DSSP file (Angstrom, degrees, kcal/mol; ACC not computed):
  #  RESIDUE AA STRUCTURE BP1 BP2  ACC     N-H-->O    O-->H-N    N-H-->O    O-->H-N    TCO  KAPPA ALPHA  PHI   PSI    X-CA   Y-CA   Z-CA
    1    1 A M    >         0   0    0      0, 0.0     3,-0.6     0, 0.0     2,-0.6   0.000 360.0 360.0 360.0   2.9    0.0    0.0    0.0
    2    2 A T  T 3   -     0   0    0      1,-0.2     4,-0.1    28,-0.1     3,-0.1  -0.684 360.0 -10.8 -81.8 121.8    3.0    2.2   -0.1
    3    3 A G  T 3  S+     0   0    0     -2,-0.6     2,-0.3     1,-0.2    -1,-0.2   0.573 130.0  38.5  72.4  10.7    2.9    4.7   -2.9
    4    4 A G  S <  S-     0   0    0     -3,-0.6    -1,-0.2     2,-0.1     0, 0.0  -0.854  92.9 -85.7-163.3-162.2    0.0    3.2   -4.7
    5    5 A T  S    S+     0   0    0     -2,-0.3    -2,-0.1    -3,-0.1    -3,-0.0   0.211  70.0 133.9-110.4  14.8   -3.4    1.5   -4.5
    6    6 A A        -     0   0    0      1,-0.1    -2,-0.1    -4,-0.1    -3,-0.0  -0.315  67.0 -98.9 -64.1 147.8   -2.1   -2.1   -4.1
    7    7 A E        -     0   0    0      1,-0.1    -1,-0.1    -6,-0.1    -2,-0.1  -0.486  41.8-123.5 -66.5 132.0   -3.8   -4.1   -1.3
    8    8 A P        -     0   0    0      0, 0.0     2,-0.8     0, 0.0    -1,-0.1  -0.262  28.5 -95.8 -72.0 165.7   -1.6   -4.2    1.8
    9    9 A D        -     0   0    0     19,-0.2    19,-0.4     2,-0.0     2,-0.3  -0.762  45.3-159.2 -83.9 111.5   -0.5   -7.5    3.4
   10   10 A W        +     0   0    0     -2,-0.8     2,-0.3    17,-0.1    17,-0.2  -0.671  13.2 177.4 -92.3 145.0   -3.0   -8.3    6.2
   11   11 A F  E     -A   26   0A   0     15,-2.1    15,-2.6    -2,-0.3     2,-0.3  -0.992  18.8-138.9-145.9 156.3   -2.2  -10.6    9.1
   12   12 A K  E     -A   25   0A   0     -2,-0.3    13,-0.1    13,-0.2    11,-0.0  -0.738  36.0 -91.9-108.0 158.5   -3.9  -11.8   12.3
   13   13 A S    >   -     0   0    0     11,-0.6     3,-1.7    -2,-0.3    -1,-0.1  -0.305  28.9-122.0 -63.1 149.4   -2.4  -12.3   15.7
   14   14 A S  T 3  S+     0   0    0      1,-0.3    -1,-0.1    -2,-0.0    -2,-0.0   0.651 113.7  65.1 -66.9 -13.6   -1.0  -15.7   16.5
   15   15 A Y  T 3  S+     0   0    0      2,-0.0    -1,-0.3     0, 0.0    -2,-0.0   0.510  77.9 114.4 -84.6  -5.8   -3.5  -15.7   19.4
   16   16 A S  S <  S-     0   0    0     -3,-1.7     7,-0.1     1,-0.1    -4,-0.0  -0.345  70.6-114.4 -66.6 145.2   -6.4  -15.8   16.9
   17   17 A G        -     0   0    0      1,-0.1     3,-0.4     5,-0.1    -1,-0.1  -0.240  22.6-111.3 -73.4 168.5   -8.6  -18.8   16.9
   18   18 A S  S    S+     0   0    0      1,-0.2    -1,-0.1     2,-0.1    -2,-0.1   0.678 110.5  68.9 -76.5 -18.0   -8.8  -21.2   13.9
   19   19 A Q  S    S-     0   0    0      1,-0.1    -1,-0.2     3,-0.0    -3,-0.0   0.853  83.7-155.0 -70.1 -34.3  -12.4  -20.2   13.1
   20   20 A G        +     0   0    0     -3,-0.4     3,-0.3     1,-0.1    -2,-0.1   0.635  60.9 109.5  71.9  14.8  -11.3  -16.7   12.0
   21   21 A D  S    S+     0   0    0      1,-0.2    18,-0.2    18,-0.1    -1,-0.1   0.493  76.5  40.2-103.0  -2.8  -14.7  -15.2   12.8
   22   22 A S  S    S+     0   0    0     -5,-0.1     2,-0.3    16,-0.1    -1,-0.2  -0.233  94.3  97.8-138.2  48.9  -13.9  -13.1   15.8
   23   23 A C        -     0   0    0     -3,-0.3    15,-2.1    -7,-0.1    16,-0.6  -0.829  59.2-131.1-130.1 165.9  -10.5  -11.5   15.0
   24   24 A V  E     - B   0  37A   0     -2,-0.3   -11,-0.6    13,-0.2     2,-0.3  -0.877  16.8-148.9-113.0 155.5   -9.0   -8.4   13.7
   25   25 A E  E     -AB  12  36A   0     11,-2.6    11,-2.2    -2,-0.3     2,-0.3  -0.912   9.5-157.7-118.8 149.5   -6.4   -8.1   11.0
   26   26 A V  E     -AB  11  35A   0    -15,-2.6   -15,-2.1    -2,-0.3     2,-0.4  -0.940   8.4-165.0-126.7 152.3   -3.7   -5.5   10.7
   27   27 A A  E     - B   0  34A   0      7,-2.0     7,-2.9    -2,-0.3     2,-0.6  -0.980  13.3-150.6-134.8 121.4   -1.7   -4.2    7.9
   28   28 A I  E     + B   0  33A   0    -19,-0.4     2,-0.2    -2,-0.4     5,-0.2  -0.828  25.2 165.1 -98.2 122.2    1.4   -2.1    8.6
   29   29 A V        -     0   0    0      3,-2.6     3,-0.2    -2,-0.6    -2,-0.0  -0.731  51.5 -88.8-126.2 176.5    2.3    0.5    5.9
   30   30 A D  S    S+     0   0    0     -2,-0.2    20,-0.1     1,-0.2     3,-0.1   0.889 121.9  33.9 -54.9 -45.2    4.5    3.5    5.8
   31   31 A A  S    S-     0   0    0      1,-0.1    19,-0.3    18,-0.1     2,-0.3   0.700 125.8 -19.0 -89.8 -20.3    2.0    6.0    7.0
   32   32 A A        -     0   0    0     17,-0.2    -3,-2.6    -3,-0.2     2,-0.5  -0.960  60.5 -95.3-168.0 177.1   -0.2    4.0    9.5
   33   33 A V  E     -BC  28  48A   0     15,-3.0    15,-2.2    -2,-0.3     2,-0.4  -0.985  37.9-150.1-113.1 121.8   -1.4    0.7   10.8
   34   34 A H  E     -BC  27  47A   0     -7,-2.9    -7,-2.0    -2,-0.5     2,-0.4  -0.750  10.9-165.6 -95.4 139.9   -4.7   -0.3    9.3
   35   35 A V  E     +BC  26  46A   0     11,-3.2    11,-2.2    -2,-0.4     2,-0.3  -0.979  12.7 165.4-127.9 136.0   -7.1   -2.5   11.3
   36   36 A R  E     -B   25   0A   0    -11,-2.2   -11,-2.6    -2,-0.4     2,-0.6  -0.962  43.1 -96.1-146.1 164.1  -10.2   -4.4   10.0
   37   37 A D  E >   -B   24   0A   0      3,-0.4     3,-1.0    -2,-0.3   -13,-0.2  -0.712  27.1-154.6 -79.6 118.6  -12.6   -7.1   11.1
   38   38 A S  T 3  S+     0   0    0    -15,-2.1     3,-0.4    -2,-0.6    -1,-0.1   0.732  92.9  58.0 -70.3 -20.5  -11.4  -10.4    9.7
   39   39 A G  T 3  S+     0   0    0    -16,-0.6    -1,-0.2     1,-0.3     2,-0.1   0.633 121.7  23.5 -82.3 -13.8  -14.9  -11.8    9.7
   40   40 A N    X   +     0   0    0     -3,-1.0     3,-1.6     3,-0.1    -3,-0.4  -0.542  66.0 170.5-150.1  75.6  -16.2   -9.0    7.4
   41   41 A V  T 3  S+     0   0    0     -3,-0.4     4,-0.1     1,-0.3    -3,-0.1   0.639  76.1  65.9 -69.0 -13.8  -13.3   -7.6    5.4
   42   42 A A  T 3  S+     0   0    0      2,-0.1    -1,-0.3    -6,-0.0     3,-0.1   0.722  82.3  93.7 -77.2 -20.7  -15.8   -5.6    3.3
   43   43 A R  S <  S-     0   0    0     -3,-1.6    -6,-0.3    -6,-0.2    -3,-0.1  -0.492  93.6 -98.6 -70.5 138.9  -16.7   -3.5    6.3
   44   44 A P        -     0   0    0      0, 0.0    -1,-0.1     0, 0.0    -7,-0.1  -0.312  42.1-165.9 -61.0 139.0  -14.7   -0.3    6.6
   45   45 A G        -     0   0    0     -4,-0.1     2,-0.3    -9,-0.1    -9,-0.2  -0.095  13.1-119.3-100.6-155.5  -11.8   -0.5    9.0
   46   46 A F  E     -C   35   0A   0    -11,-2.2   -11,-3.2    -2,-0.1     2,-0.4  -0.953   9.9-135.5-146.3 166.5   -9.7    2.3   10.5
   47   47 A A  E     -C   34   0A   0     -2,-0.3     2,-0.3   -13,-0.2   -13,-0.2  -0.949  15.6-172.9-126.1 147.4   -6.1    3.5   10.5
   48   48 A V  E     -C   33   0A   0    -15,-2.2   -15,-3.0    -2,-0.4    -2,-0.0  -0.973  31.6-100.2-136.2 149.9   -4.0    4.7   13.4
   49   49 A G     >  -     0   0    0     -2,-0.3     4,-2.4   -17,-0.2     5,-0.2  -0.214  35.9-108.6 -65.6 160.8   -0.5    6.2   13.5
   50   50 A H  H  > S+     0   0    0    -19,-0.3     4,-2.3     1,-0.2     5,-0.2   0.872 119.1  51.9 -60.6 -38.6    2.5    4.0   14.4
   51   51 A D  H  > S+     0   0    0      2,-0.2     4,-2.1     1,-0.2    -1,-0.2   0.932 110.7  47.5 -64.6 -44.6    2.9    5.8   17.7
   52   52 A G  H  > S+     0   0    0      1,-0.2     4,-2.2     2,-0.2    -2,-0.2   0.893 111.7  50.4 -63.0 -40.4   -0.8    5.2   18.6
   53   53 A W  H  X S+     0   0    0     -4,-2.4     4,-2.7     2,-0.2    -1,-0.2   0.917 109.1  51.7 -64.1 -42.8   -0.6    1.6   17.6
   54   54 A G  H  X S+     0   0    0     -4,-2.3     4,-2.3     1,-0.2    -2,-0.2   0.897 109.3  50.0 -60.5 -40.9    2.5    1.1   19.7
   55   55 A Q  H  X S+     0   0    0     -4,-2.1     4,-2.4     2,-0.2    -1,-0.2   0.908 111.2  49.4 -63.9 -41.9    0.8    2.6   22.7
   56   56 A F  H  X S+     0   0    0     -4,-2.2     4,-2.9     2,-0.2     5,-0.2   0.934 111.0  48.7 -62.7 -46.5   -2.2    0.3   22.2
   57   57 A V  H  X S+     0   0    0     -4,-2.7     4,-2.2     1,-0.2    -2,-0.2   0.910 112.1  48.7 -62.7 -42.6    0.0   -2.8   21.9
   58   58 A R  H  X S+     0   0    0     -4,-2.3     4,-1.1    -5,-0.2    -1,-0.2   0.920 112.6  49.0 -62.9 -42.3    1.9   -1.9   25.1
   59   59 A F  H >< S+     0   0    0     -4,-2.4     3,-0.6     1,-0.2     4,-0.5   0.934 112.3  47.4 -60.6 -47.3   -1.4   -1.3   26.9
   60   60 A A  H >< S+     0   0    0     -4,-2.9     3,-1.2     1,-0.2    -1,-0.2   0.860 106.9  57.5 -64.6 -35.7   -2.8   -4.6   25.8
   61   61 A A  H 3< S+     0   0    0     -4,-2.2    -1,-0.2     1,-0.3    -2,-0.2   0.776 101.6  57.0 -66.7 -25.6    0.3   -6.5   26.8
   62   62 A E  T <<        0   0    0     -4,-1.1    -1,-0.3    -3,-0.6    -2,-0.2   0.620 360.0 360.0 -79.2 -12.8    0.0   -5.2   30.3
   63   63 A R    <         0   0    0     -3,-1.2    -1,-0.2    -4,-0.5    -2,-0.2   0.444 360.0 360.0 -88.8 360.0   -3.5   -6.7   30.7
């Protein structure tokens, strides 16, 4: 997704279940981290800056 309209490389957490219906996927690109519902990829997702994503991951790791 860098510099064009190509689809980014999406991935799920290794903690995701095998059913794949209740997970989120992320795609890390130059400008942001994109997040979407893996059970409904046609539904609009959102993007957050790298700093914000890092803060979220650190917060989640503490829980």
